[in-house]
PDB file with one MODEL, atoms N, CA, C and O in Angstrom:
MODEL        1
ATOM      1  N   MET A   1       0.855  -1.171   0.000  1.00  0.00           N
ATOM      2  CA  MET A   1       0.000   0.000   0.000  1.00  0.00           C
ATOM      3  C   MET A   1       0.898   1.229   0.000  1.00  0.00           C
ATOM      4  O   MET A   1       1.864   1.307   0.758  1.00  0.00           O
ATOM      5  N   THR A   2       0.571   2.177  -0.848  1.00  0.00           N
ATOM      6  CA  THR A   2       1.293   3.445  -0.865  1.00  0.00           C
ATOM      7  C   THR A   2       0.306   4.571  -0.594  1.00  0.00           C
ATOM      8  O   THR A   2      -0.853   4.518  -1.004  1.00  0.00           O
ATOM      9  N   THR A   3       0.789   5.587   0.104  1.00  0.00           N
ATOM     10  CA  THR A   3      -0.046   6.760   0.348  1.00  0.00           C
ATOM     11  C   THR A   3       0.582   7.958  -0.333  1.00  0.00           C
ATOM     12  O   THR A   3       1.804   8.072  -0.435  1.00  0.00           O
ATOM     13  N   HIS A   4      -0.266   8.834  -0.790  1.00  0.00           N
ATOM     14  CA  HIS A   4       0.157  10.032  -1.506  1.00  0.00           C
ATOM     15  C   HIS A   4      -0.663  11.213  -1.004  1.00  0.00           C
ATOM     16  O   HIS A   4      -1.767  11.049  -0.485  1.00  0.00           O
ATOM     17  N   THR A   5      -0.108  12.384  -1.165  1.00  0.00           N
ATOM     18  CA  THR A   5      -0.858  13.607  -0.914  1.00  0.00           C
ATOM     19  C   THR A   5      -1.104  14.262  -2.260  1.00  0.00           C
ATOM     20  O   THR A   5      -0.162  14.631  -2.962  1.00  0.00           O
ATOM     21  N   LEU A   6      -2.363  14.404  -2.616  1.00  0.00           N
ATOM     22  CA  LEU A   6      -2.746  15.055  -3.866  1.00  0.00           C
ATOM     23  C   LEU A   6      -3.348  16.411  -3.555  1.00  0.00           C
ATOM     24  O   LEU A   6      -4.097  16.562  -2.590  1.00  0.00           O
ATOM     25  N   THR A   7      -3.020  17.390  -4.373  1.00  0.00           N
ATOM     26  CA  THR A   7      -3.619  18.707  -4.225  1.00  0.00           C
ATOM     27  C   THR A   7      -4.714  18.848  -5.273  1.00  0.00           C
ATOM     28  O   THR A   7      -4.452  18.795  -6.475  1.00  0.00           O
ATOM     29  N   VAL A   8      -5.937  19.027  -4.804  1.00  0.00           N
ATOM     30  CA  VAL A   8      -7.104  19.158  -5.675  1.00  0.00           C
ATOM     31  C   VAL A   8      -7.826  20.439  -5.284  1.00  0.00           C
ATOM     32  O   VAL A   8      -8.254  20.592  -4.140  1.00  0.00           O
ATOM     33  N   GLN A   9      -7.960  21.349  -6.227  1.00  0.00           N
ATOM     34  CA  GLN A   9      -8.618  22.638  -5.986  1.00  0.00           C
ATOM     35  C   GLN A   9      -8.029  23.329  -4.753  1.00  0.00           C
ATOM     36  O   GLN A   9      -8.755  23.918  -3.953  1.00  0.00           O
ATOM     37  N   GLY A  10      -6.707  23.247  -4.613  1.00  0.00           N
ATOM     38  CA  GLY A  10      -6.000  23.915  -3.527  1.00  0.00           C
ATOM     39  C   GLY A  10      -6.065  23.204  -2.191  1.00  0.00           C
ATOM     40  O   GLY A  10      -5.581  23.739  -1.193  1.00  0.00           O
ATOM     41  N   LEU A  11      -6.642  22.028  -2.139  1.00  0.00           N
ATOM     42  CA  LEU A  11      -6.801  21.283  -0.889  1.00  0.00           C
ATOM     43  C   LEU A  11      -5.981  20.000  -0.953  1.00  0.00           C
ATOM     44  O   LEU A  11      -6.050  19.270  -1.942  1.00  0.00           O
ATOM     45  N   GLN A  12      -5.203  19.717   0.098  1.00  0.00           N
ATOM     46  CA  GLN A  12      -4.387  18.508   0.132  1.00  0.00           C
ATOM     47  C   GLN A  12      -5.205  17.339   0.667  1.00  0.00           C
ATOM     48  O   GLN A  12      -5.758  17.394   1.765  1.00  0.00           O
ATOM     49  N   LEU A  13      -5.269  16.271  -0.143  1.00  0.00           N
ATOM     50  CA  LEU A  13      -6.021  15.071   0.218  1.00  0.00           C
ATOM     51  C   LEU A  13      -5.075  13.893   0.375  1.00  0.00           C
ATOM     52  O   LEU A  13      -4.177  13.703  -0.445  1.00  0.00           O
ATOM     53  N   ASN A  14      -5.267  13.106   1.417  1.00  0.00           N
ATOM     54  CA  ASN A  14      -4.495  11.899   1.659  1.00  0.00           C
ATOM     55  C   ASN A  14      -5.156  10.750   0.900  1.00  0.00           C
ATOM     56  O   ASN A  14      -6.325  10.439   1.124  1.00  0.00           O
ATOM     57  N   VAL A  15      -4.388  10.118  -0.009  1.00  0.00           N
ATOM     58  CA  VAL A  15      -4.911   9.063  -0.874  1.00  0.00           C
ATOM     59  C   VAL A  15      -4.056   7.812  -0.703  1.00  0.00           C
ATOM     60  O   VAL A  15      -2.836   7.906  -0.575  1.00  0.00           O
ATOM     61  N   SER A  16      -4.685   6.653  -0.701  1.00  0.00           N
ATOM     62  CA  SER A  16      -3.987   5.380  -0.564  1.00  0.00           C
ATOM     63  C   SER A  16      -4.306   4.498  -1.765  1.00  0.00           C
ATOM     64  O   SER A  16      -5.460   4.398  -2.183  1.00  0.00           O
ATOM     65  N   ILE A  17      -3.264   3.851  -2.323  1.00  0.00           N
ATOM     66  CA  ILE A  17      -3.417   2.961  -3.471  1.00  0.00           C
ATOM     67  C   ILE A  17      -2.819   1.608  -3.098  1.00  0.00           C
ATOM     68  O   ILE A  17      -1.723   1.536  -2.542  1.00  0.00           O
ATOM     69  N   CYS A  18      -3.552   0.534  -3.410  1.00  0.00           N
ATOM     70  CA  CYS A  18      -3.118  -0.799  -3.001  1.00  0.00           C
ATOM     71  C   CYS A  18      -3.543  -1.824  -4.050  1.00  0.00           C
ATOM     72  O   CYS A  18      -4.640  -1.731  -4.601  1.00  0.00           O
ATOM     73  N   GLY A  19      -2.681  -2.800  -4.329  1.00  0.00           N
ATOM     74  CA  GLY A  19      -3.033  -3.918  -5.190  1.00  0.00           C
ATOM     75  C   GLY A  19      -2.688  -3.704  -6.647  1.00  0.00           C
ATOM     76  O   GLY A  19      -2.054  -2.718  -7.026  1.00  0.00           O
ATOM     77  N   GLN A  20      -3.126  -4.662  -7.455  1.00  0.00           N
ATOM     78  CA  GLN A  20      -2.883  -4.629  -8.891  1.00  0.00           C
ATOM     79  C   GLN A  20      -4.149  -5.079  -9.598  1.00  0.00           C
ATOM     80  O   GLN A  20      -4.917  -5.883  -9.070  1.00  0.00           O
ATOM     81  N   GLY A  21      -4.357  -4.561 -10.778  1.00  0.00           N
ATOM     82  CA  GLY A  21      -5.532  -4.940 -11.559  1.00  0.00           C
ATOM     83  C   GLY A  21      -6.398  -3.737 -11.865  1.00  0.00           C
ATOM     84  O   GLY A  21      -5.953  -2.592 -11.788  1.00  0.00           O
ATOM     85  N   ALA A  22      -7.634  -4.014 -12.211  1.00  0.00           N
ATOM     86  CA  ALA A  22      -8.574  -2.943 -12.550  1.00  0.00           C
ATOM     87  C   ALA A  22      -8.777  -2.028 -11.342  1.00  0.00           C
ATOM     88  O   ALA A  22      -8.850  -2.513 -10.212  1.00  0.00           O
ATOM     89  N   PRO A  23      -8.870  -0.713 -11.561  1.00  0.00           N
ATOM     90  CA  PRO A  23      -9.035   0.210 -10.432  1.00  0.00           C
ATOM     91  C   PRO A  23     -10.431   0.125  -9.814  1.00  0.00           C
ATOM     92  O   PRO A  23     -11.434  -0.051 -10.507  1.00  0.00           O
ATOM     93  N   LEU A  24     -10.457   0.256  -8.497  1.00  0.00           N
ATOM     94  CA  LEU A  24     -11.708   0.238  -7.750  1.00  0.00           C
ATOM     95  C   LEU A  24     -11.624   1.319  -6.683  1.00  0.00           C
ATOM     96  O   LEU A  24     -10.783   1.247  -5.786  1.00  0.00           O
ATOM     97  N   LEU A  25     -12.490   2.319  -6.776  1.00  0.00           N
ATOM     98  CA  LEU A  25     -12.514   3.421  -5.817  1.00  0.00           C
ATOM     99  C   LEU A  25     -13.423   3.046  -4.654  1.00  0.00           C
ATOM    100  O   LEU A  25     -14.601   2.745  -4.848  1.00  0.00           O
ATOM    101  N   LEU A  26     -12.867   3.067  -3.434  1.00  0.00           N
ATOM    102  CA  LEU A  26     -13.628   2.753  -2.224  1.00  0.00           C
ATOM    103  C   LEU A  26     -13.849   4.045  -1.458  1.00  0.00           C
ATOM    104  O   LEU A  26     -12.891   4.693  -1.037  1.00  0.00           O
ATOM    105  N   LEU A  27     -15.095   4.421  -1.276  1.00  0.00           N
ATOM    106  CA  LEU A  27     -15.427   5.667  -0.586  1.00  0.00           C
ATOM    107  C   LEU A  27     -16.047   5.357   0.768  1.00  0.00           C
ATOM    108  O   LEU A  27     -17.021   4.610   0.864  1.00  0.00           O
ATOM    109  N   ASN A  28     -15.468   5.940   1.810  1.00  0.00           N
ATOM    110  CA  ASN A  28     -15.998   5.724   3.152  1.00  0.00           C
ATOM    111  C   ASN A  28     -17.063   6.762   3.470  1.00  0.00           C
ATOM    112  O   ASN A  28     -17.246   7.730   2.731  1.00  0.00           O
ATOM    113  N   GLY A  29     -17.755   6.553   4.565  1.00  0.00           N
ATOM    114  CA  GLY A  29     -18.760   7.509   5.008  1.00  0.00           C
ATOM    115  C   GLY A  29     -18.105   8.733   5.618  1.00  0.00           C
ATOM    116  O   GLY A  29     -16.887   8.774   5.785  1.00  0.00           O
ATOM    117  N   LEU A  30     -18.894   9.709   5.944  1.00  0.00           N
ATOM    118  CA  LEU A  30     -18.369  10.926   6.551  1.00  0.00           C
ATOM    119  C   LEU A  30     -17.638  10.586   7.841  1.00  0.00           C
ATOM    120  O   LEU A  30     -18.173   9.891   8.705  1.00  0.00           O
ATOM    121  N   GLY A  31     -16.426  11.074   7.962  1.00  0.00           N
ATOM    122  CA  GLY A  31     -15.625  10.828   9.151  1.00  0.00           C
ATOM    123  C   GLY A  31     -14.841   9.538   9.105  1.00  0.00           C
ATOM    124  O   GLY A  31     -14.046   9.274  10.007  1.00  0.00           O
ATOM    125  N   GLY A  32     -15.040   8.717   8.073  1.00  0.00           N
ATOM    126  CA  GLY A  32     -14.299   7.466   7.942  1.00  0.00           C
ATOM    127  C   GLY A  32     -12.880   7.717   7.460  1.00  0.00           C
ATOM    128  O   GLY A  32     -12.623   8.674   6.731  1.00  0.00           O
ATOM    129  N   LEU A  33     -11.973   6.864   7.866  1.00  0.00           N
ATOM    130  CA  LEU A  33     -10.565   7.001   7.506  1.00  0.00           C
ATOM    131  C   LEU A  33     -10.173   5.988   6.434  1.00  0.00           C
ATOM    132  O   LEU A  33     -10.889   5.017   6.189  1.00  0.00           O
ATOM    133  N   ILE A  34      -9.030   6.227   5.802  1.00  0.00           N
ATOM    134  CA  ILE A  34      -8.483   5.294   4.822  1.00  0.00           C
ATOM    135  C   ILE A  34      -8.437   3.880   5.394  1.00  0.00           C
ATOM    136  O   ILE A  34      -8.739   2.916   4.690  1.00  0.00           O
ATOM    137  N   ARG A  35      -8.066   3.753   6.649  1.00  0.00           N
ATOM    138  CA  ARG A  35      -7.896   2.445   7.293  1.00  0.00           C
ATOM    139  C   ARG A  35      -9.208   1.665   7.405  1.00  0.00           C
ATOM    140  O   ARG A  35      -9.190   0.468   7.690  1.00  0.00           O
ATOM    141  N   THR A  36     -10.335   2.326   7.184  1.00  0.00           N
ATOM    142  CA  THR A  36     -11.639   1.671   7.266  1.00  0.00           C
ATOM    143  C   THR A  36     -11.701   0.435   6.376  1.00  0.00           C
ATOM    144  O   THR A  36     -12.374  -0.539   6.715  1.00  0.00           O
ATOM    145  N   PHE A  37     -11.008   0.465   5.247  1.00  0.00           N
ATOM    146  CA  PHE A  37     -11.108  -0.597   4.251  1.00  0.00           C
ATOM    147  C   PHE A  37      -9.978  -1.621   4.302  1.00  0.00           C
ATOM    148  O   PHE A  37      -9.880  -2.450   3.398  1.00  0.00           O
ATOM    149  N   ASP A  38      -9.128  -1.595   5.316  1.00  0.00           N
ATOM    150  CA  ASP A  38      -7.985  -2.514   5.363  1.00  0.00           C
ATOM    151  C   ASP A  38      -8.396  -3.979   5.215  1.00  0.00           C
ATOM    152  O   ASP A  38      -7.788  -4.707   4.431  1.00  0.00           O
ATOM    153  N   THR A  39      -9.400  -4.418   5.941  1.00  0.00           N
ATOM    154  CA  THR A  39      -9.828  -5.821   5.876  1.00  0.00           C
ATOM    155  C   THR A  39     -10.400  -6.150   4.499  1.00  0.00           C
ATOM    156  O   THR A  39     -10.092  -7.200   3.934  1.00  0.00           O
ATOM    157  N   LEU A  40     -11.217  -5.272   3.966  1.00  0.00           N
ATOM    158  CA  LEU A  40     -11.806  -5.491   2.645  1.00  0.00           C
ATOM    159  C   LEU A  40     -10.732  -5.521   1.566  1.00  0.00           C
ATOM    160  O   LEU A  40     -10.794  -6.347   0.654  1.00  0.00           O
ATOM    161  N   ARG A  41      -9.759  -4.638   1.659  1.00  0.00           N
ATOM    162  CA  ARG A  41      -8.694  -4.583   0.656  1.00  0.00           C
ATOM    163  C   ARG A  41      -7.927  -5.895   0.574  1.00  0.00           C
ATOM    164  O   ARG A  41      -7.480  -6.283  -0.505  1.00  0.00           O
ATOM    165  N   ALA A  42      -7.769  -6.574   1.691  1.00  0.00           N
ATOM    166  CA  ALA A  42      -7.070  -7.858   1.697  1.00  0.00           C
ATOM    167  C   ALA A  42      -7.792  -8.880   0.820  1.00  0.00           C
ATOM    168  O   ALA A  42      -7.162  -9.791   0.283  1.00  0.00           O
ATOM    169  N   GLU A  43      -9.099  -8.733   0.674  1.00  0.00           N
ATOM    170  CA  GLU A  43      -9.901  -9.644  -0.145  1.00  0.00           C
ATOM    171  C   GLU A  43      -9.985  -9.198  -1.605  1.00  0.00           C
ATOM    172  O   GLU A  43     -10.492  -9.940  -2.447  1.00  0.00           O
ATOM    173  N   LEU A  44      -9.500  -8.013  -1.909  1.00  0.00           N
ATOM    174  CA  LEU A  44      -9.626  -7.444  -3.259  1.00  0.00           C
ATOM    175  C   LEU A  44      -8.286  -7.376  -3.977  1.00  0.00           C
ATOM    176  O   LEU A  44      -8.011  -6.411  -4.690  1.00  0.00           O
ATOM    177  N   GLY A  45      -7.459  -8.385  -3.795  1.00  0.00           N
ATOM    178  CA  GLY A  45      -6.124  -8.394  -4.382  1.00  0.00           C
ATOM    179  C   GLY A  45      -6.093  -8.337  -5.896  1.00  0.00           C
ATOM    180  O   GLY A  45      -5.069  -7.972  -6.474  1.00  0.00           O
ATOM    181  N   ASP A  46      -7.192  -8.688  -6.555  1.00  0.00           N
ATOM    182  CA  ASP A  46      -7.239  -8.645  -8.019  1.00  0.00           C
ATOM    183  C   ASP A  46      -7.536  -7.249  -8.549  1.00  0.00           C
ATOM    184  O   ASP A  46      -7.624  -7.048  -9.760  1.00  0.00           O
ATOM    185  N   TYR A  47      -7.691  -6.290  -7.651  1.00  0.00           N
ATOM    186  CA  TYR A  47      -8.007  -4.912  -8.026  1.00  0.00           C
ATOM    187  C   TYR A  47      -6.957  -3.959  -7.473  1.00  0.00           C
ATOM    188  O   TYR A  47      -6.281  -4.263  -6.490  1.00  0.00           O
ATOM    189  N   THR A  48      -6.831  -2.815  -8.110  1.00  0.00           N
ATOM    190  CA  THR A  48      -6.082  -1.703  -7.539  1.00  0.00           C
ATOM    191  C   THR A  48      -7.103  -0.854  -6.807  1.00  0.00           C
ATOM    192  O   THR A  48      -7.921  -0.180  -7.434  1.00  0.00           O
ATOM    193  N   THR A  49      -7.060  -0.885  -5.484  1.00  0.00           N
ATOM    194  CA  THR A  49      -8.032  -0.125  -4.705  1.00  0.00           C
ATOM    195  C   THR A  49      -7.471   1.252  -4.380  1.00  0.00           C
ATOM    196  O   THR A  49      -6.290   1.410  -4.071  1.00  0.00           O
ATOM    197  N   VAL A  50      -8.340   2.227  -4.457  1.00  0.00           N
ATOM    198  CA  VAL A  50      -7.980   3.614  -4.169  1.00  0.00           C
ATOM    199  C   VAL A  50      -8.949   4.122  -3.105  1.00  0.00           C
ATOM    200  O   VAL A  50     -10.165   4.032  -3.268  1.00  0.00           O
ATOM    201  N   THR A  51      -8.401   4.654  -2.017  1.00  0.00           N
ATOM    202  CA  THR A  51      -9.218   5.237  -0.957  1.00  0.00           C
ATOM    203  C   THR A  51      -8.650   6.601  -0.599  1.00  0.00           C
ATOM    204  O   THR A  51      -7.508   6.909  -0.937  1.00  0.00           O
ATOM    205  N   LEU A  52      -9.438   7.413   0.080  1.00  0.00           N
ATOM    206  CA  LEU A  52      -8.945   8.717   0.495  1.00  0.00           C
ATOM    207  C   LEU A  52      -9.605   9.150   1.786  1.00  0.00           C
ATOM    208  O   LEU A  52     -10.711   8.728   2.124  1.00  0.00           O
ATOM    209  N   ASP A  53      -8.892  10.005   2.496  1.00  0.00           N
ATOM    210  CA  ASP A  53      -9.475  10.697   3.641  1.00  0.00           C
ATOM    211  C   ASP A  53     -10.169  11.931   3.074  1.00  0.00           C
ATOM    212  O   ASP A  53      -9.527  12.757   2.425  1.00  0.00           O
ATOM    213  N   VAL A  54     -11.467  12.064   3.311  1.00  0.00           N
ATOM    214  CA  VAL A  54     -12.186  13.238   2.814  1.00  0.00           C
ATOM    215  C   VAL A  54     -11.669  14.491   3.518  1.00  0.00           C
ATOM    216  O   VAL A  54     -11.037  14.374   4.568  1.00  0.00           O
ATOM    217  N   PRO A  55     -11.912  15.674   2.983  1.00  0.00           N
ATOM    218  CA  PRO A  55     -11.407  16.905   3.594  1.00  0.00           C
ATOM    219  C   PRO A  55     -11.767  17.020   5.073  1.00  0.00           C
ATOM    220  O   PRO A  55     -12.911  16.809   5.477  1.00  0.00           O
ATOM    221  N   GLY A  56     -10.751  17.361   5.862  1.00  0.00           N
ATOM    222  CA  GLY A  56     -10.947  17.551   7.293  1.00  0.00           C
ATOM    223  C   GLY A  56     -10.893  16.279   8.115  1.00  0.00           C
ATOM    224  O   GLY A  56     -11.101  16.325   9.328  1.00  0.00           O
ATOM    225  N   VAL A  57     -10.618  15.139   7.485  1.00  0.00           N
ATOM    226  CA  VAL A  57     -10.572  13.849   8.179  1.00  0.00           C
ATOM    227  C   VAL A  57      -9.202  13.216   7.966  1.00  0.00           C
ATOM    228  O   VAL A  57      -8.609  13.353   6.896  1.00  0.00           O
ATOM    229  N   GLY A  58      -8.700  12.522   8.989  1.00  0.00           N
ATOM    230  CA  GLY A  58      -7.420  11.832   8.868  1.00  0.00           C
ATOM    231  C   GLY A  58      -6.303  12.796   8.530  1.00  0.00           C
ATOM    232  O   GLY A  58      -6.125  13.813   9.199  1.00  0.00           O
ATOM    233  N   LYS A  59      -5.544  12.470   7.480  1.00  0.00           N
ATOM    234  CA  LYS A  59      -4.408  13.304   7.089  1.00  0.00           C
ATOM    235  C   LYS A  59      -4.747  14.304   5.986  1.00  0.00           C
ATOM    236  O   LYS A  59      -3.865  15.025   5.517  1.00  0.00           O
ATOM    237  N   SER A  60      -6.005  14.358   5.567  1.00  0.00           N
ATOM    238  CA  SER A  60      -6.418  15.373   4.594  1.00  0.00           C
ATOM    239  C   SER A  60      -6.643  16.691   5.323  1.00  0.00           C
ATOM    240  O   SER A  60      -7.117  16.717   6.459  1.00  0.00           O
ATOM    241  N   HIS A  61      -6.300  17.771   4.656  1.00  0.00           N
ATOM    242  CA  HIS A  61      -6.407  19.087   5.287  1.00  0.00           C
ATOM    243  C   HIS A  61      -7.851  19.548   5.427  1.00  0.00           C
ATOM    244  O   HIS A  61      -8.731  19.176   4.650  1.00  0.00           O
ATOM    245  N   MET A  62      -8.058  20.367   6.443  1.00  0.00           N
ATOM    246  CA  MET A  62      -9.368  20.976   6.679  1.00  0.00           C
ATOM    247  C   MET A  62      -9.548  22.118   5.681  1.00  0.00           C
ATOM    248  O   MET A  62      -8.666  22.969   5.559  1.00  0.00           O
ATOM    249  N   PRO A  63     -10.657  22.153   4.976  1.00  0.00           N
ATOM    250  CA  PRO A  63     -10.876  23.246   4.028  1.00  0.00           C
ATOM    251  C   PRO A  63     -11.110  24.566   4.753  1.00  0.00           C
ATOM    252  O   PRO A  63     -11.546  24.592   5.903  1.00  0.00           O
ATOM    253  N   ARG A  64     -10.813  25.652   4.060  1.00  0.00           N
ATOM    254  CA  ARG A  64     -11.056  26.992   4.609  1.00  0.00           C
ATOM    255  C   ARG A  64     -12.461  27.475   4.292  1.00  0.00           C
ATOM    256  O   ARG A  64     -12.901  28.499   4.815  1.00  0.00           O
ATOM    257  N   TRP A  65     -13.159  26.751   3.447  1.00  0.00           N
ATOM    258  CA  TRP A  65     -14.508  27.114   3.052  1.00  0.00           C
ATOM    259  C   TRP A  65     -15.497  26.234   3.796  1.00  0.00           C
ATOM    260  O   TRP A  65     -15.128  25.174   4.300  1.00  0.00           O
ATOM    261  N   PRO A  66     -16.754  26.666   3.870  1.00  0.00           N
ATOM    262  CA  PRO A  66     -17.765  25.855   4.558  1.00  0.00           C
ATOM    263  C   PRO A  66     -17.897  24.474   3.907  1.00  0.00           C
ATOM    264  O   PRO A  66     -17.958  24.362   2.683  1.00  0.00           O
ATOM    265  N   MET A  67     -17.939  23.450   4.716  1.00  0.00           N
ATOM    266  CA  MET A  67     -18.040  22.086   4.212  1.00  0.00           C
ATOM    267  C   MET A  67     -19.502  21.721   3.982  1.00  0.00           C
ATOM    268  O   MET A  67     -20.333  21.817   4.886  1.00  0.00           O
ATOM    269  N   ARG A  68     -19.795  21.307   2.770  1.00  0.00           N
ATOM    270  CA  ARG A  68     -21.136  20.850   2.410  1.00  0.00           C
ATOM    271  C   ARG A  68     -21.012  19.432   1.861  1.00  0.00           C
ATOM    272  O   ARG A  68     -19.946  19.053   1.375  1.00  0.00           O
ATOM    273  N   LEU A  69     -22.062  18.662   1.930  1.00  0.00           N
ATOM    274  CA  LEU A  69     -21.994  17.271   1.497  1.00  0.00           C
ATOM    275  C   LEU A  69     -21.593  17.118   0.037  1.00  0.00           C
ATOM    276  O   LEU A  69     -20.917  16.147  -0.304  1.00  0.00           O
ATOM    277  N   ALA A  70     -21.979  18.026  -0.824  1.00  0.00           N
ATOM    278  CA  ALA A  70     -21.657  17.910  -2.244  1.00  0.00           C
ATOM    279  C   ALA A  70     -20.192  18.221  -2.528  1.00  0.00           C
ATOM    280  O   ALA A  70     -19.665  17.775  -3.547  1.00  0.00           O
ATOM    281  N   ARG A  71     -19.532  18.956  -1.676  1.00  0.00           N
ATOM    282  CA  ARG A  71     -18.157  19.392  -1.938  1.00  0.00           C
ATOM    283  C   ARG A  71     -17.170  18.225  -2.063  1.00  0.00           C
ATOM    284  O   ARG A  71     -16.384  18.226  -3.010  1.00  0.00           O
ATOM    285  N   PRO A  72     -17.163  17.229  -1.165  1.00  0.00           N
ATOM    286  CA  PRO A  72     -16.236  16.109  -1.364  1.00  0.00           C
ATOM    287  C   PRO A  72     -16.463  15.395  -2.690  1.00  0.00           C
ATOM    288  O   PRO A  72     -15.505  14.949  -3.321  1.00  0.00           O
ATOM    289  N   ALA A  73     -17.708  15.280  -3.117  1.00  0.00           N
ATOM    290  CA  ALA A  73     -17.997  14.643  -4.402  1.00  0.00           C
ATOM    291  C   ALA A  73     -17.378  15.435  -5.544  1.00  0.00           C
ATOM    292  O   ALA A  73     -16.849  14.841  -6.483  1.00  0.00           O
ATOM    293  N   ASP A  74     -17.430  16.749  -5.485  1.00  0.00           N
ATOM    294  CA  ASP A  74     -16.807  17.588  -6.509  1.00  0.00           C
ATOM    295  C   ASP A  74     -15.299  17.381  -6.541  1.00  0.00           C
ATOM    296  O   ASP A  74     -14.709  17.336  -7.621  1.00  0.00           O
ATOM    297  N   LEU A  75     -14.667  17.254  -5.387  1.00  0.00           N
ATOM    298  CA  LEU A  75     -13.217  17.062  -5.320  1.00  0.00           C
ATOM    299  C   LEU A  75     -12.806  15.709  -5.879  1.00  0.00           C
ATOM    300  O   LEU A  75     -11.788  15.603  -6.564  1.00  0.00           O
ATOM    301  N   ILE A  76     -13.581  14.684  -5.595  1.00  0.00           N
ATOM    302  CA  ILE A  76     -13.254  13.331  -6.050  1.00  0.00           C
ATOM    303  C   ILE A  76     -13.436  13.197  -7.551  1.00  0.00           C
ATOM    304  O   ILE A  76     -12.646  12.530  -8.219  1.00  0.00           O
ATOM    305  N   ALA A  77     -14.467  13.826  -8.080  1.00  0.00           N
ATOM    306  CA  ALA A  77     -14.746  13.738  -9.514  1.00  0.00           C
ATOM    307  C   ALA A  77     -13.605  14.360 -10.279  1.00  0.00           C
ATOM    308  O   ALA A  77     -13.633  14.394 -11.509  1.00  0.00           O
TER     309      ALA A  77
ENDMDL
END
């Protein structure tokens, strides 16, 4: 598993990539951390799984703008 910091729209997001194969994006619920999927990732070895800490959670930076539910979706897209 490798972790990276990506800058998207001026915000630093903590992203984790694991495995080999077709990419599979795993999105956790609000407040969930990258580590939420550790057990599941062990079962998905045929895929390259990608997870992230949403803004303000884990190692992703807290945004300076008001956080709304649609905003993380805009950043991920």
